PyMOL CGO cylinders between C-alpha atoms (Angstrom):
from pymol import cmd
from pymol.cgo import CYLINDER

trace = [
    CYLINDER, 123.56, 126.09, 87.94, 120.76, 123.63, 87.17, 0.3, 1, 1, 1, 1, 1, 1,
    CYLINDER, 120.76, 123.63, 87.17, 118.55, 121.22, 89.04, 0.3, 1, 1, 1, 1, 1, 1,
    CYLINDER, 118.55, 121.22, 89.04, 117.13, 117.83, 88.05, 0.3, 1, 1, 1, 1, 1, 1,
    CYLINDER, 117.13, 117.83, 88.05, 113.40, 117.20, 88.29, 0.3, 1, 1, 1, 1, 1, 1,
    CYLINDER, 113.40, 117.20, 88.29, 111.81, 113.76, 88.36, 0.3, 1, 1, 1, 1, 1, 1,
    CYLINDER, 111.81, 113.76, 88.36, 108.03, 113.44, 88.44, 0.3, 1, 1, 1, 1, 1, 1,
    CYLINDER, 108.03, 113.44, 88.44, 105.57, 110.56, 88.13, 0.3, 1, 1, 1, 1, 1, 1,
    CYLINDER, 105.57, 110.56, 88.13, 102.18, 110.53, 86.42, 0.3, 1, 1, 1, 1, 1, 1,
    CYLINDER, 102.18, 110.53, 86.42, 99.22, 108.20, 86.07, 0.3, 1, 1, 1, 1, 1, 1,
    CYLINDER, 99.22, 108.20, 86.07, 98.84, 108.68, 82.31, 0.3, 1, 1, 1, 1, 1, 1,
    CYLINDER, 98.84, 108.68, 82.31, 101.09, 109.43, 79.36, 0.3, 1, 1, 1, 1, 1, 1,
    CYLINDER, 101.09, 109.43, 79.36, 98.89, 112.39, 78.43, 0.3, 1, 1, 1, 1, 1, 1,
    CYLINDER, 98.89, 112.39, 78.43, 99.49, 114.03, 81.82, 0.3, 1, 1, 1, 1, 1, 1,
    CYLINDER, 99.49, 114.03, 81.82, 103.24, 113.57, 81.46, 0.3, 1, 1, 1, 1, 1, 1,
    CYLINDER, 103.24, 113.57, 81.46, 103.31, 114.86, 77.88, 0.3, 1, 1, 1, 1, 1, 1,
    CYLINDER, 103.31, 114.86, 77.88, 101.17, 117.90, 78.77, 0.3, 1, 1, 1, 1, 1, 1,
    CYLINDER, 101.17, 117.90, 78.77, 103.58, 118.81, 81.57, 0.3, 1, 1, 1, 1, 1, 1,
    CYLINDER, 103.58, 118.81, 81.57, 106.50, 118.27, 79.19, 0.3, 1, 1, 1, 1, 1, 1,
    CYLINDER, 106.50, 118.27, 79.19, 105.10, 120.74, 76.68, 0.3, 1, 1, 1, 1, 1, 1,
    CYLINDER, 105.10, 120.74, 76.68, 104.50, 123.35, 79.39, 0.3, 1, 1, 1, 1, 1, 1,
    CYLINDER, 104.50, 123.35, 79.39, 108.03, 122.93, 80.78, 0.3, 1, 1, 1, 1, 1, 1,
    CYLINDER, 108.03, 122.93, 80.78, 109.54, 123.89, 77.41, 0.3, 1, 1, 1, 1, 1, 1,
    CYLINDER, 109.54, 123.89, 77.41, 109.06, 127.55, 78.35, 0.3, 1, 1, 1, 1, 1, 1,
    CYLINDER, 109.06, 127.55, 78.35, 111.98, 127.14, 80.79, 0.3, 1, 1, 1, 1, 1, 1,
    CYLINDER, 111.98, 127.14, 80.79, 114.36, 125.90, 78.04, 0.3, 1, 1, 1, 1, 1, 1,
    CYLINDER, 114.36, 125.90, 78.04, 115.43, 122.79, 79.95, 0.3, 1, 1, 1, 1, 1, 1,
    CYLINDER, 115.43, 122.79, 79.95, 118.80, 121.19, 79.22, 0.3, 1, 1, 1, 1, 1, 1,
    CYLINDER, 118.80, 121.19, 79.22, 117.12, 117.78, 79.32, 0.3, 1, 1, 1, 1, 1, 1,
    CYLINDER, 117.12, 117.78, 79.32, 113.43, 116.87, 79.02, 0.3, 1, 1, 1, 1, 1, 1,
    CYLINDER, 113.43, 116.87, 79.02, 112.02, 113.40, 78.44, 0.3, 1, 1, 1, 1, 1, 1,
    CYLINDER, 112.02, 113.40, 78.44, 109.05, 111.18, 79.27, 0.3, 1, 1, 1, 1, 1, 1,
    CYLINDER, 109.05, 111.18, 79.27, 109.28, 107.43, 79.75, 0.3, 1, 1, 1, 1, 1, 1,
    CYLINDER, 109.28, 107.43, 79.75, 107.06, 104.60, 80.86, 0.3, 1, 1, 1, 1, 1, 1,
    CYLINDER, 107.06, 104.60, 80.86, 107.51, 102.44, 83.95, 0.3, 1, 1, 1, 1, 1, 1,
    CYLINDER, 107.51, 102.44, 83.95, 106.50, 98.85, 83.36, 0.3, 1, 1, 1, 1, 1, 1,
    CYLINDER, 106.50, 98.85, 83.36, 105.66, 98.06, 86.98, 0.3, 1, 1, 1, 1, 1, 1,
    CYLINDER, 105.66, 98.06, 86.98, 104.78, 101.57, 88.06, 0.3, 1, 1, 1, 1, 1, 1,
    CYLINDER, 104.78, 101.57, 88.06, 106.60, 103.71, 90.62, 0.3, 1, 1, 1, 1, 1, 1,
    CYLINDER, 106.60, 103.71, 90.62, 108.64, 101.51, 92.94, 0.3, 1, 1, 1, 1, 1, 1,
    CYLINDER, 108.64, 101.51, 92.94, 110.79, 104.10, 94.66, 0.3, 1, 1, 1, 1, 1, 1,
    CYLINDER, 110.79, 104.10, 94.66, 110.88, 104.90, 98.31, 0.3, 1, 1, 1, 1, 1, 1,
    CYLINDER, 110.88, 104.90, 98.31, 111.59, 108.61, 97.99, 0.3, 1, 1, 1, 1, 1, 1,
    CYLINDER, 111.59, 108.61, 97.99, 109.48, 111.47, 99.24, 0.3, 1, 1, 1, 1, 1, 1,
    CYLINDER, 109.48, 111.47, 99.24, 106.81, 112.55, 96.77, 0.3, 1, 1, 1, 1, 1, 1,
    CYLINDER, 106.81, 112.55, 96.77, 105.22, 115.98, 96.60, 0.3, 1, 1, 1, 1, 1, 1,
    CYLINDER, 105.22, 115.98, 96.60, 101.57, 115.49, 95.77, 0.3, 1, 1, 1, 1, 1, 1,
    CYLINDER, 101.57, 115.49, 95.77, 99.82, 117.27, 92.92, 0.3, 1, 1, 1, 1, 1, 1,
    CYLINDER, 99.82, 117.27, 92.92, 98.19, 120.58, 93.72, 0.3, 1, 1, 1, 1, 1, 1,
    CYLINDER, 98.19, 120.58, 93.72, 94.53, 119.96, 94.45, 0.3, 1, 1, 1, 1, 1, 1,
    CYLINDER, 94.53, 119.96, 94.45, 91.99, 122.27, 92.89, 0.3, 1, 1, 1, 1, 1, 1,
    CYLINDER, 91.99, 122.27, 92.89, 89.44, 123.47, 95.41, 0.3, 1, 1, 1, 1, 1, 1,
    CYLINDER, 89.44, 123.47, 95.41, 91.10, 122.36, 98.62, 0.3, 1, 1, 1, 1, 1, 1,
    CYLINDER, 91.10, 122.36, 98.62, 92.14, 118.94, 99.76, 0.3, 1, 1, 1, 1, 1, 1,
    CYLINDER, 92.14, 118.94, 99.76, 95.68, 119.08, 101.10, 0.3, 1, 1, 1, 1, 1, 1,
    CYLINDER, 95.68, 119.08, 101.10, 96.11, 122.81, 100.53, 0.3, 1, 1, 1, 1, 1, 1,
    CYLINDER, 96.11, 122.81, 100.53, 95.68, 124.54, 103.86, 0.3, 1, 1, 1, 1, 1, 1,
    CYLINDER, 95.68, 124.54, 103.86, 96.90, 127.61, 105.69, 0.3, 1, 1, 1, 1, 1, 1,
    CYLINDER, 96.90, 127.61, 105.69, 100.12, 125.87, 106.70, 0.3, 1, 1, 1, 1, 1, 1,
    CYLINDER, 100.12, 125.87, 106.70, 101.21, 125.18, 103.14, 0.3, 1, 1, 1, 1, 1, 1,
    CYLINDER, 101.21, 125.18, 103.14, 99.48, 127.88, 101.08, 0.3, 1, 1, 1, 1, 1, 1,
    CYLINDER, 99.48, 127.88, 101.08, 102.67, 129.94, 100.81, 0.3, 1, 1, 1, 1, 1, 1,
    CYLINDER, 102.67, 129.94, 100.81, 104.80, 127.23, 99.26, 0.3, 1, 1, 1, 1, 1, 1,
    CYLINDER, 104.80, 127.23, 99.26, 102.13, 124.95, 97.71, 0.3, 1, 1, 1, 1, 1, 1,
    CYLINDER, 102.13, 124.95, 97.71, 103.92, 121.80, 98.90, 0.3, 1, 1, 1, 1, 1, 1,
    CYLINDER, 103.92, 121.80, 98.90, 102.39, 118.90, 100.80, 0.3, 1, 1, 1, 1, 1, 1,
    CYLINDER, 102.39, 118.90, 100.80, 104.97, 116.40, 101.98, 0.3, 1, 1, 1, 1, 1, 1,
    CYLINDER, 104.97, 116.40, 101.98, 104.23, 112.75, 102.53, 0.3, 1, 1, 1, 1, 1, 1,
    CYLINDER, 104.23, 112.75, 102.53, 106.45, 109.79, 103.30, 0.3, 1, 1, 1, 1, 1, 1,
    CYLINDER, 106.45, 109.79, 103.30, 104.91, 107.55, 100.68, 0.3, 1, 1, 1, 1, 1, 1,
    CYLINDER, 104.91, 107.55, 100.68, 102.11, 108.08, 98.20, 0.3, 1, 1, 1, 1, 1, 1,
    CYLINDER, 102.11, 108.08, 98.20, 99.57, 105.49, 99.44, 0.3, 1, 1, 1, 1, 1, 1,
    CYLINDER, 99.57, 105.49, 99.44, 98.79, 107.63, 102.49, 0.3, 1, 1, 1, 1, 1, 1,
    CYLINDER, 98.79, 107.63, 102.49, 97.61, 110.50, 100.32, 0.3, 1, 1, 1, 1, 1, 1,
    CYLINDER, 97.61, 110.50, 100.32, 94.20, 111.30, 98.94, 0.3, 1, 1, 1, 1, 1, 1,
    CYLINDER, 94.20, 111.30, 98.94, 93.71, 111.17, 95.18, 0.3, 1, 1, 1, 1, 1, 1,
    CYLINDER, 93.71, 111.17, 95.18, 93.60, 114.54, 93.46, 0.3, 1, 1, 1, 1, 1, 1,
    CYLINDER, 93.60, 114.54, 93.46, 90.39, 113.97, 91.51, 0.3, 1, 1, 1, 1, 1, 1,
    CYLINDER, 90.39, 113.97, 91.51, 87.55, 111.50, 91.17, 0.3, 1, 1, 1, 1, 1, 1,
    CYLINDER, 87.55, 111.50, 91.17, 89.20, 110.13, 88.01, 0.3, 1, 1, 1, 1, 1, 1,
    CYLINDER, 89.20, 110.13, 88.01, 92.00, 108.68, 90.13, 0.3, 1, 1, 1, 1, 1, 1,
    CYLINDER, 92.00, 108.68, 90.13, 90.10, 107.84, 93.30, 0.3, 1, 1, 1, 1, 1, 1,
    CYLINDER, 90.10, 107.84, 93.30, 91.09, 104.19, 92.92, 0.3, 1, 1, 1, 1, 1, 1,
    CYLINDER, 91.09, 104.19, 92.92, 94.71, 104.96, 92.03, 0.3, 1, 1, 1, 1, 1, 1,
    CYLINDER, 94.71, 104.96, 92.03, 96.00, 105.64, 95.54, 0.3, 1, 1, 1, 1, 1, 1,
    CYLINDER, 96.00, 105.64, 95.54, 98.72, 103.04, 95.14, 0.3, 1, 1, 1, 1, 1, 1,
    CYLINDER, 98.72, 103.04, 95.14, 102.11, 104.36, 94.03, 0.3, 1, 1, 1, 1, 1, 1,
    CYLINDER, 102.11, 104.36, 94.03, 102.35, 101.54, 91.48, 0.3, 1, 1, 1, 1, 1, 1,
    CYLINDER, 102.35, 101.54, 91.48, 99.55, 103.31, 89.57, 0.3, 1, 1, 1, 1, 1, 1,
    CYLINDER, 99.55, 103.31, 89.57, 102.12, 105.94, 88.52, 0.3, 1, 1, 1, 1, 1, 1,
    CYLINDER, 102.12, 105.94, 88.52, 103.25, 104.49, 85.18, 0.3, 1, 1, 1, 1, 1, 1,
    CYLINDER, 103.25, 104.49, 85.18, 105.00, 107.44, 83.53, 0.3, 1, 1, 1, 1, 1, 1,
    CYLINDER, 105.00, 107.44, 83.53, 108.07, 109.40, 84.55, 0.3, 1, 1, 1, 1, 1, 1,
    CYLINDER, 108.07, 109.40, 84.55, 109.14, 112.84, 83.40, 0.3, 1, 1, 1, 1, 1, 1,
    CYLINDER, 109.14, 112.84, 83.40, 112.77, 113.86, 83.84, 0.3, 1, 1, 1, 1, 1, 1,
    CYLINDER, 112.77, 113.86, 83.84, 114.00, 117.39, 83.27, 0.3, 1, 1, 1, 1, 1, 1,
    CYLINDER, 114.00, 117.39, 83.27, 116.99, 119.55, 84.05, 0.3, 1, 1, 1, 1, 1, 1,
    CYLINDER, 116.99, 119.55, 84.05, 116.11, 123.21, 84.52, 0.3, 1, 1, 1, 1, 1, 1,
    CYLINDER, 116.11, 123.21, 84.52, 117.97, 126.28, 85.73, 0.3, 1, 1, 1, 1, 1, 1,
    CYLINDER, 117.97, 126.28, 85.73, 117.97, 126.55, 89.51, 0.3, 1, 1, 1, 1, 1, 1,
    CYLINDER, 117.97, 126.55, 89.51, 116.03, 129.83, 89.30, 0.3, 1, 1, 1, 1, 1, 1,
    CYLINDER, 116.03, 129.83, 89.30, 113.27, 128.11, 87.28, 0.3, 1, 1, 1, 1, 1, 1,
    CYLINDER, 113.27, 128.11, 87.28, 112.85, 125.11, 89.58, 0.3, 1, 1, 1, 1, 1, 1,
    CYLINDER, 112.85, 125.11, 89.58, 109.89, 126.38, 91.64, 0.3, 1, 1, 1, 1, 1, 1,
    CYLINDER, 109.89, 126.38, 91.64, 107.95, 127.41, 88.51, 0.3, 1, 1, 1, 1, 1, 1,
    CYLINDER, 107.95, 127.41, 88.51, 108.67, 124.06, 86.85, 0.3, 1, 1, 1, 1, 1, 1,
    CYLINDER, 108.67, 124.06, 86.85, 107.63, 122.18, 90.00, 0.3, 1, 1, 1, 1, 1, 1,
    CYLINDER, 107.63, 122.18, 90.00, 104.35, 124.09, 90.10, 0.3, 1, 1, 1, 1, 1, 1,
    CYLINDER, 104.35, 124.09, 90.10, 103.64, 123.26, 86.45, 0.3, 1, 1, 1, 1, 1, 1,
    CYLINDER, 103.64, 123.26, 86.45, 104.23, 119.57, 87.14, 0.3, 1, 1, 1, 1, 1, 1,
    CYLINDER, 104.23, 119.57, 87.14, 102.07, 119.49, 90.24, 0.3, 1, 1, 1, 1, 1, 1,
    CYLINDER, 102.07, 119.49, 90.24, 99.22, 121.42, 88.56, 0.3, 1, 1, 1, 1, 1, 1,
    CYLINDER, 99.22, 121.42, 88.56, 99.27, 118.77, 85.84, 0.3, 1, 1, 1, 1, 1, 1,
    CYLINDER, 99.27, 118.77, 85.84, 98.74, 115.87, 88.28, 0.3, 1, 1, 1, 1, 1, 1,
    CYLINDER, 98.74, 115.87, 88.28, 102.45, 115.11, 88.66, 0.3, 1, 1, 1, 1, 1, 1,
    CYLINDER, 102.45, 115.11, 88.66, 103.91, 113.57, 91.80, 0.3, 1, 1, 1, 1, 1, 1,
    CYLINDER, 103.91, 113.57, 91.80, 107.27, 115.32, 92.15, 0.3, 1, 1, 1, 1, 1, 1,
    CYLINDER, 107.27, 115.32, 92.15, 110.05, 113.35, 93.80, 0.3, 1, 1, 1, 1, 1, 1,
    CYLINDER, 110.05, 113.35, 93.80, 112.29, 115.25, 96.19, 0.3, 1, 1, 1, 1, 1, 1,
    CYLINDER, 112.29, 115.25, 96.19, 115.83, 114.48, 95.04, 0.3, 1, 1, 1, 1, 1, 1,
    CYLINDER, 115.83, 114.48, 95.04, 118.81, 115.06, 97.29, 0.3, 1, 1, 1, 1, 1, 1,
    CYLINDER, 118.81, 115.06, 97.29, 121.03, 117.67, 95.71, 0.3, 1, 1, 1, 1, 1, 1,
]
cmd.load_cgo(trace, "trace")
């Protein structure tokens, strides 16, 4: 059984770096595309993992997930993107289909590479 992953990035380089790292899971599908107007969805996004703190606290250390309703309420993950708090600043999308057993590892790779993972209803 497999699971679809959809993640959004600020830059093409971030998306392509995550794509290369996801190849270790031998995904059935793996592609990066650009979004002309930026992210315009209303789904729940899992924020990138913050190095050195931020949203990572005792309550979510075990699963590394920080849930938010929409991206604009979240803090940026680095000073490079301090002004990119708006979801429309996410201009690249990565879509992959990985084995169900590999999903958590793939999600961690995406989030460690500044990806905003969308929670899809299965």
